[in-house]
FIKOLZA-1660 file (N, C-alpha, C; in steps of 0.1 Angstrom, whole numbers, plus 5000, padded with zeros to 4 digits):
% residues 141
   i   px   py   pz ch aa at
   1 2096 2516 2394  A  M  N
   1 2109 2522 2392  A  M CA
   1 2120 2513 2397  A  M  C
   2 2130 2510 2389  A  S  N
   2 2141 2501 2392  A  S CA
   2 2150 2507 2403  A  S  C
   3 2158 2499 2409  A  T  N
   3 2166 2503 2420  A  T CA
   3 2177 2513 2415  A  T  C
   4 2183 2510 2403  A  S  N
   4 2193 2519 2398  A  S CA
   4 2187 2533 2394  A  S  C
   5 2175 2533 2388  A  T  N
   5 2168 2545 2384  A  T CA
   5 2165 2553 2397  A  T  C
   6 2160 2547 2407  A  S  N
   6 2157 2553 2419  A  S CA
   6 2169 2560 2426  A  S  C
   7 2180 2552 2426  A  R  N
   7 2192 2557 2431  A  R CA
   7 2198 2569 2423  A  R  C
   8 2197 2568 2410  A  T  N
   8 2201 2580 2402  A  T CA
   8 2193 2592 2405  A  T  C
   9 2180 2590 2406  A  Y  N
   9 2171 2601 2409  A  Y CA
   9 2174 2608 2422  A  Y  C
  10 2177 2600 2432  A  R  N
  10 2181 2605 2445  A  R CA
  10 2194 2613 2444  A  R  C
  11 2203 2608 2437  A  V  N
  11 2216 2615 2436  A  V CA
  11 2214 2628 2429  A  V  C
  12 2206 2629 2418  A  V  N
  12 2203 2641 2411  A  V CA
  12 2196 2651 2420  A  V  C
  13 2187 2647 2428  A  V  N
  13 2179 2656 2437  A  V CA
  13 2188 2661 2448  A  V  C
  14 2197 2653 2454  A  V  N
  14 2206 2657 2464  A  V CA
  14 2216 2667 2458  A  V  C
  15 2221 2664 2446  A  A  N
  15 2231 2673 2440  A  A CA
  15 2224 2687 2437  A  A  C
  16 2212 2687 2432  A  A  N
  16 2205 2699 2429  A  A CA
  16 2203 2707 2442  A  A  C
  17 2199 2701 2453  A  L  N
  17 2197 2707 2466  A  L CA
  17 2210 2713 2471  A  L  C
  18 2221 2706 2469  A  A  N
  18 2234 2711 2473  A  A CA
  18 2238 2724 2466  A  A  C
  19 2236 2723 2453  A  V  N
  19 2239 2735 2444  A  V CA
  19 2230 2747 2449  A  V  C
  20 2217 2745 2451  A  A  N
  20 2209 2755 2456  A  A CA
  20 2213 2761 2469  A  A  C
  21 2217 2753 2478  A  V  N
  21 2222 2758 2491  A  V CA
  21 2234 2766 2490  A  V  C
  22 2244 2761 2482  A  V  N
  22 2256 2769 2480  A  V CA
  22 2253 2782 2473  A  V  C
  23 2244 2783 2463  A  A  N
  23 2241 2795 2457  A  A CA
  23 2234 2805 2466  A  A  C
  24 2225 2800 2475  A  V  N
  24 2219 2809 2484  A  V CA
  24 2229 2815 2494  A  V  C
  25 2237 2806 2500  A  L  N
  25 2247 2811 2510  A  L CA
  25 2257 2820 2503  A  L  C
  26 2261 2817 2491  A  G  N
  26 2270 2826 2484  A  G CA
  26 2264 2840 2482  A  G  C
  27 2252 2840 2478  A  A  N
  27 2245 2853 2476  A  A CA
  27 2244 2861 2489  A  A  C
  28 2241 2854 2500  A  R  N
  28 2240 2860 2513  A  R CA
  28 2253 2867 2517  A  R  C
  29 2264 2861 2514  A  R  N
  29 2277 2866 2518  A  R CA
  29 2282 2877 2510  A  R  C
  30 2277 2878 2497  A  S  N
  30 2283 2889 2488  A  S CA
  30 2278 2902 2492  A  S  C
  31 2287 2912 2493  A  P  N
  31 2283 2926 2497  A  P CA
  31 2275 2933 2486  A  P  C
  32 2262 2929 2484  A  S  N
  32 2254 2934 2473  A  S CA
  32 2246 2946 2477  A  S  C
  33 2244 2948 2490  A  T  N
  33 2236 2960 2494  A  T CA
  33 2245 2971 2498  A  T  C
  34 2241 2984 2497  A  P  N
  34 2249 2995 2500  A  P CA
  34 2254 2994 2515  A  P  C
  35 2245 2988 2524  A  E  N
  35 2249 2987 2538  A  E CA
  35 2261 2979 2540  A  E  C
  36 2263 2968 2531  A  E  N
  36 2274 2959 2533  A  E CA
  36 2286 2962 2526  A  E  C
  37 2285 2969 2514  A  A  N
  37 2297 2972 2506  A  A CA
  37 2303 2985 2510  A  A  C
  38 2316 2985 2514  A  P  N
  38 2322 2998 2518  A  P CA
  38 2322 3008 2506  A  P  C
  39 2318 3020 2510  A  E  N
  39 2317 3031 2500  A  E CA
  39 2331 3038 2499  A  E  C
  40 2337 3038 2487  A  A  N
  40 2350 3043 2485  A  A CA
  40 2351 3058 2489  A  A  C
  41 2361 3062 2496  A  G  N
  41 2364 3076 2498  A  G CA
  41 2357 3081 2511  A  G  C
  42 2350 3073 2518  A  L  N
  42 2343 3078 2530  A  L CA
  42 2349 3070 2542  A  L  C
  43 2351 3077 2554  A  P  N
  43 2354 3070 2566  A  P CA
  43 2342 3061 2569  A  P  C
  44 2345 3051 2577  A  R  N
  44 2335 3041 2580  A  R CA
  44 2335 3036 2594  A  R  C
  45 2324 3034 2600  A  L  N
  45 2322 3028 2613  A  L CA
  45 2315 3015 2611  A  L  C
  46 2321 3004 2614  A  L  N
  46 2315 2991 2613  A  L CA
  46 2312 2985 2627  A  L  C
  47 2300 2982 2629  A  E  N
  47 2297 2976 2642  A  E CA
  47 2293 2961 2640  A  E  C
  48 2299 2952 2647  A  L  N
  48 2296 2938 2647  A  L CA
  48 2289 2935 2660  A  L  C
  49 2277 2931 2659  A  G  N
  49 2269 2928 2671  A  G CA
  49 2258 2919 2669  A  G  C
  50 2247 2921 2675  A  S  N
  50 2235 2913 2674  A  S CA
  50 2222 2922 2677  A  S  C
  51 2211 2917 2672  A  T  N
  51 2199 2924 2675  A  T CA
  51 2193 2920 2689  A  T  C
  52 2200 2911 2695  A  D  N
  52 2195 2905 2708  A  D CA
  52 2202 2910 2720  A  D  C
  53 2215 2914 2719  A  C  N
  53 2223 2917 2732  A  C CA
  53 2219 2932 2736  A  C  C
  54 2220 2934 2749  A  T  N
  54 2215 2946 2755  A  T CA
  54 2224 2958 2750  A  T  C
  55 2237 2957 2751  A  A  N
  55 2245 2968 2746  A  A CA
  55 2243 2971 2731  A  A  C
  56 2241 2960 2724  A  C  N
  56 2238 2962 2709  A  C CA
  56 2226 2970 2707  A  C  C
  57 2215 2967 2715  A  K  N
  57 2203 2974 2714  A  K CA
  57 2204 2989 2718  A  K  C
  58 2213 2991 2727  A  Q  N
  58 2216 3005 2731  A  Q CA
  58 2223 3013 2720  A  Q  C
  59 2231 3005 2712  A  M  N
  59 2238 3012 2701  A  M CA
  59 2229 3015 2689  A  M  C
  60 2218 3009 2688  A  E  N
  60 2209 3011 2676  A  E CA
  60 2206 3025 2674  A  E  C
  61 2201 3033 2684  A  P  N
  61 2198 3047 2681  A  P CA
  61 2211 3056 2678  A  P  C
  62 2222 3052 2684  A  V  N
  62 2234 3059 2681  A  V CA
  62 2238 3057 2667  A  V  C
  63 2237 3045 2662  A  L  N
  63 2241 3042 2648  A  L CA
  63 2231 3049 2638  A  L  C
  64 2218 3049 2642  A  A  N
  64 2208 3055 2634  A  A CA
  64 2210 3070 2633  A  A  C
  65 2214 3076 2644  A  S  N
  65 2217 3091 2645  A  S CA
  65 2229 3094 2636  A  S  C
  66 2239 3086 2637  A  L  N
  66 2251 3088 2628  A  L CA
  66 2248 3086 2614  A  L  C
  67 2240 3076 2610  A  R  N
  67 2236 3074 2596  A  R CA
  67 2229 3086 2591  A  R  C
  68 2220 3091 2598  A  K  N
  68 2211 3102 2594  A  K CA
  68 2219 3116 2594  A  K  C
  69 2226 3118 2605  A  G  N
  69 2233 3131 2607  A  G CA
  69 2245 3133 2599  A  G  C
  70 2251 3122 2595  A  Y  N
  70 2264 3123 2588  A  Y CA
  70 2264 3116 2574  A  Y  C
  71 2252 3115 2569  A  A  N
  71 2250 3108 2555  A  A CA
  71 2259 3116 2545  A  A  C
  72 2265 3108 2537  A  G  N
  72 2274 3114 2527  A  G CA
  72 2288 3118 2532  A  G  C
  73 2290 3117 2545  A  R  N
  73 2303 3120 2551  A  R CA
  73 2309 3108 2559  A  R  C
  74 2300 3099 2563  A  L  N
  74 2304 3088 2571  A  L CA
  74 2295 3076 2568  A  L  C
  75 2301 3065 2565  A  Q  N
  75 2294 3052 2562  A  Q CA
  75 2293 3045 2575  A  Q  C
  76 2281 3041 2579  A  V  N
  76 2278 3034 2591  A  V CA
  76 2272 3020 2587  A  V  C
  77 2279 3010 2592  A  Q  N
  77 2275 2996 2589  A  Q CA
  77 2272 2988 2601  A  Q  C
  78 2263 2978 2600  A  F  N
  78 2260 2969 2611  A  F CA
  78 2260 2955 2605  A  F  C
  79 2267 2946 2612  A  I  N
  79 2266 2932 2608  A  I CA
  79 2262 2924 2621  A  I  C
  80 2252 2916 2619  A  D  N
  80 2247 2907 2630  A  D CA
  80 2256 2895 2630  A  D  C
  81 2263 2893 2640  A  V  N
  81 2273 2881 2640  A  V CA
  81 2266 2868 2641  A  V  C
  82 2254 2867 2646  A  Y  N
  82 2247 2855 2646  A  Y CA
  82 2241 2851 2632  A  Y  C
  83 2238 2861 2624  A  Q  N
  83 2234 2859 2611  A  Q CA
  83 2246 2856 2602  A  Q  C
  84 2257 2862 2605  A  D  N
  84 2269 2861 2597  A  D CA
  84 2281 2858 2605  A  D  C
  85 2282 2846 2611  A  P  N
  85 2293 2843 2620  A  P CA
  85 2307 2844 2613  A  P  C
  86 2307 2842 2600  A  K  N
  86 2320 2843 2593  A  K CA
  86 2326 2857 2594  A  K  C
  87 2317 2867 2593  A  A  N
  87 2322 2881 2595  A  A CA
  87 2329 2883 2608  A  A  C
  88 2323 2878 2619  A  A  N
  88 2329 2879 2632  A  A CA
  88 2343 2873 2632  A  A  C
  89 2344 2861 2626  A  Q  N
  89 2356 2854 2625  A  Q CA
  89 2366 2862 2617  A  Q  C
  90 2362 2867 2606  A  E  N
  90 2371 2875 2597  A  E CA
  90 2377 2887 2604  A  E  C
  91 2369 2893 2612  A  H  N
  91 2373 2906 2619  A  H CA
  91 2378 2903 2633  A  H  C
  92 2379 2890 2637  A  G  N
  92 2385 2887 2650  A  G CA
  92 2378 2892 2662  A  G  C
  93 2364 2891 2661  A  I  N
  93 2356 2897 2672  A  I CA
  93 2356 2887 2684  A  I  C
  94 2357 2893 2696  A  Q  N
  94 2357 2885 2708  A  Q CA
  94 2345 2889 2717  A  Q  C
  95 2341 2901 2716  A  L  N
  95 2329 2906 2724  A  L CA
  95 2320 2914 2714  A  L  C
  96 2307 2914 2718  A  I  N
  96 2298 2923 2710  A  I CA
  96 2291 2932 2720  A  I  C
  97 2288 2944 2715  A  P  N
  97 2291 2949 2702  A  P CA
  97 2306 2954 2701  A  P  C
  98 2312 2953 2689  A  T  N
  98 2325 2958 2686  A  T CA
  98 2324 2968 2675  A  T  C
  99 2329 2980 2677  A  Q  N
  99 2329 2990 2667  A  Q CA
  99 2343 2991 2661  A  Q  C
 100 2344 2990 2648  A  I  N
 100 2357 2991 2641  A  I CA
 100 2357 3004 2632  A  I  C
 101 2367 3012 2634  A  F  N
 101 2368 3025 2627  A  F CA
 101 2378 3024 2616  A  F  C
 102 2374 3029 2604  A  F  N
 102 2382 3029 2592  A  F CA
 102 2383 3043 2587  A  F  C
 103 2395 3046 2581  A  D  N
 103 2397 3060 2575  A  D CA
 103 2391 3059 2561  A  D  C
 104 2392 3070 2553  A  A  N
 104 2386 3070 2540  A  A CA
 104 2393 3061 2530  A  A  C
 105 2405 3056 2533  A  E  N
 105 2412 3047 2524  A  E CA
 105 2408 3032 2528  A  E  C
 106 2400 3030 2539  A  G  N
 106 2397 3017 2543  A  G CA
 106 2406 3011 2553  A  G  C
 107 2415 3019 2558  A  K  N
 107 2425 3013 2568  A  K CA
 107 2419 3014 2582  A  K  C
 108 2419 3003 2589  A  E  N
 108 2414 3003 2603  A  E CA
 108 2424 3011 2612  A  E  C
 109 2418 3019 2621  A  F  N
 109 2427 3027 2630  A  F CA
 109 2422 3026 2644  A  F  C
 110 2411 3020 2647  A  F  N
 110 2407 3019 2661  A  F CA
 110 2396 3009 2663  A  F  C
 111 2395 3003 2675  A  R  N
 111 2384 2993 2678  A  R CA
 111 2379 2997 2692  A  R  C
 112 2366 2994 2694  A  H  N
 112 2361 2996 2708  A  H CA
 112 2351 2984 2710  A  H  C
 113 2350 2979 2722  A  E  N
 113 2340 2969 2725  A  E CA
 113 2331 2974 2736  A  E  C
 114 2318 2972 2733  A  G  N
 114 2307 2976 2743  A  G CA
 114 2300 2988 2738  A  G  C
 115 2292 2994 2746  A  F  N
 115 2284 3006 2742  A  F CA
 115 2294 3018 2740  A  F  C
 116 2292 3026 2730  A  F  N
 116 2300 3037 2727  A  F CA
 116 2292 3049 2723  A  F  C
 117 2291 3059 2732  A  P  N
 117 2282 3071 2729  A  P CA
 117 2287 3078 2716  A  P  C
 118 2277 3085 2710  A  E  N
 118 2279 3092 2697  A  E CA
 118 2290 3102 2698  A  E  C
 119 2290 3110 2709  A  A  N
 119 2301 3120 2711  A  A CA
 119 2315 3114 2711  A  A  C
 120 2316 3103 2717  A  E  N
 120 2329 3096 2718  A  E CA
 120 2333 3090 2705  A  E  C
 121 2323 3085 2697  A  I  N
 121 2326 3080 2683  A  I CA
 121 2332 3092 2675  A  I  C
 122 2325 3103 2675  A  L  N
 122 2329 3115 2667  A  L CA
 122 2343 3119 2672  A  L  C
 123 2345 3119 2685  A  A  N
 123 2358 3123 2690  A  A CA
 123 2369 3114 2685  A  A  C
 124 2366 3101 2684  A  T  N
 124 2376 3091 2679  A  T CA
 124 2380 3094 2665  A  T  C
 125 2370 3098 2657  A  F  N
 125 2374 3102 2643  A  F CA
 125 2382 3115 2643  A  F  C
 126 2378 3125 2651  A  R  N
 126 2386 3137 2652  A  R CA
 126 2400 3135 2656  A  R  C
 127 2402 3126 2666  A  K  N
 127 2416 3123 2670  A  K CA
 127 2425 3118 2659  A  K  C
 128 2418 3111 2650  A  Q  N
 128 2425 3106 2638  A  Q CA
 128 2427 3116 2627  A  Q  C
 129 2422 3128 2629  A  G  N
 129 2423 3139 2619  A  G CA
 129 2411 3138 2609  A  G  C
 130 2401 3131 2613  A  I  N
 130 2389 3130 2604  A  I CA
 130 2378 3139 2610  A  I  C
 131 2376 3150 2604  A  D  N
 131 2366 3160 2608  A  D CA
 131 2353 3157 2600  A  D  C
 132 2343 3152 2606  A  L  N
 132 2331 3149 2599  A  L CA
 132 2322 3161 2598  A  L  C
 133 2326 3172 2604  A  Q  N
 133 2318 3185 2604  A  Q CA
 133 2304 3182 2610  A  Q  C
 134 2301 3189 2620  A  A  N
 134 2288 3187 2627  A  A CA
 134 2276 3191 2618  A  A  C
 135 2265 3184 2618  A  P  N
 135 2254 3187 2610  A  P CA
 135 2249 3201 2614  A  P  C
 136 2243 3208 2604  A  A  N
 136 2237 3221 2606  A  A CA
 136 2227 3221 2618  A  A  C
 137 2227 3232 2625  A  A  N
 137 2218 3233 2637  A  A CA
 137 2204 3233 2632  A  A  C
 138 2195 3227 2639  A  K  N
 138 2181 3226 2636  A  K CA
 138 2174 3240 2640  A  K  C
 139 2164 3244 2632  A  G  N
 139 2157 3256 2635  A  G CA
 139 2164 3269 2632  A  G  C
 140 2175 3268 2624  A  G  N
 140 2182 3280 2620  A  G CA
 140 2174 3288 2610  A  G  C
 141 2180 3299 2606  A  R  N
 141 2173 3307 2595  A  R CA
 141 2175 3302 2582  A  R  C
% end
């Protein structure tokens, strides 16, 4: 293989790899899953954290309970800032976990840093006039 053919081959391979990397990173950032794309008309709790930090791990069952107990009334999202550092930058995150509260129109109205119990999260929505209505009692008739 001649030097110019070899050089051309390398340039084509490098360009193809660059296009592939850009495509993969672009697909990763696009809000294609229901978890990432805000659902219109619902209030939303967005937590930016990590799967590794202690307070973030303590928040996992709180977020799971809210997702299950308030499905269809509240959208609960989680973004791992180590997997998606651009999201942390876009939201101006300084500490993790950070919970960001949005009304049904998508307007941010409150932020909290650190562990936040479920009852306090619900009270924060109520203070904003957003009544999520408690789930039906278990074991009823």
